[in-house]
C-alpha positions as CSV (number, residue, x, y, z in Angstrom):
1,X,-0.1,0.0,0.3
2,X,1.4,3.5,-1.0
3,X,1.2,5.8,1.8
4,X,-0.6,9.4,0.8
5,X,1.1,12.7,2.2
6,X,-1.2,14.8,4.0
7,X,-3.1,17.6,2.4
8,X,-3.9,20.3,4.7
9,X,-5.4,23.6,3.9
10,X,-5.9,26.7,6.3
11,X,-9.6,28.2,5.1
12,X,-9.9,31.7,5.9
13,X,-12.9,34.1,5.4
14,X,-12.2,37.7,4.9
15,X,-15.9,38.5,5.9
16,X,-16.6,37.0,9.2
17,X,-12.6,36.5,10.2
18,X,-13.8,32.7,10.6
19,X,-11.0,30.3,10.2
20,X,-10.7,26.4,9.4
21,X,-8.4,23.7,9.3
22,X,-9.3,21.1,6.1
23,X,-7.6,18.0,5.5
24,X,-7.9,15.3,2.4
25,X,-11.4,13.9,3.3
26,X,-13.3,17.5,3.8
27,X,-11.2,18.9,0.4
28,X,-12.0,15.9,-1.8
29,X,-15.9,15.5,-0.3
30,X,-16.1,19.2,-1.3
31,X,-14.7,19.1,-4.9
32,X,-16.9,16.1,-5.5
33,X,-19.9,17.4,-4.4
34,X,-19.1,20.3,-6.5
35,X,-18.0,18.2,-9.7
36,X,-14.7,19.4,-9.8
37,X,-13.0,16.0,-9.1
38,X,-12.8,13.8,-11.9
39,X,-13.1,9.8,-11.5
40,X,-10.0,8.2,-10.6
41,X,-8.1,11.4,-9.3
42,X,-8.4,11.0,-5.6
43,X,-4.6,9.7,-5.2
44,X,-3.3,12.3,-6.8
45,X,-2.6,14.8,-4.1
46,X,-1.5,17.8,-6.2
47,X,-4.2,18.1,-8.4
48,X,-6.8,17.7,-5.3
49,X,-4.4,21.0,-4.2
50,X,-4.8,22.8,-7.2
51,X,-8.3,22.2,-7.9
52,X,-9.1,22.8,-4.7
53,X,-7.3,26.3,-4.5
54,X,-9.1,27.1,-7.9
55,X,-12.5,26.3,-6.6
56,X,-12.1,28.1,-3.4
57,X,-13.6,31.6,-4.7
58,X,-16.7,29.7,-5.3
59,X,-17.1,28.1,-1.9
60,X,-19.4,29.2,0.7
61,X,-17.8,30.3,4.2
62,X,-19.2,27.9,6.8
63,X,-19.8,30.7,9.5
64,X,-21.3,33.6,7.8
65,X,-22.7,31.9,4.3
66,X,-21.0,34.5,2.3
67,X,-19.2,33.1,-1.2
68,X,-16.3,34.5,-2.7
69,X,-14.6,35.8,0.2
70,X,-12.6,32.7,1.1
71,X,-8.9,32.2,1.0
72,X,-7.0,29.3,1.2
73,X,-3.3,28.5,2.6
74,X,-1.6,24.9,2.2
75,X,0.3,23.9,5.3
76,X,3.3,22.2,4.9
77,X,4.2,19.8,7.3
């Protein structure tokens, strides 16, 4: 079994100043729900990271519900 590297992002909202840490499972679920993750790409961490960054401006803030105000930063370990 190949060990996957962790994928972690800090997700910030510029409207309500909310902050969350998102990990691979949540990122993958979000991209699948938005139909942004093609089948078979779940194992490509760098592809998922690129898609998440591109999709972040379309995401709703969990705190205030506004769209277009999310900024994401990849957390390196």
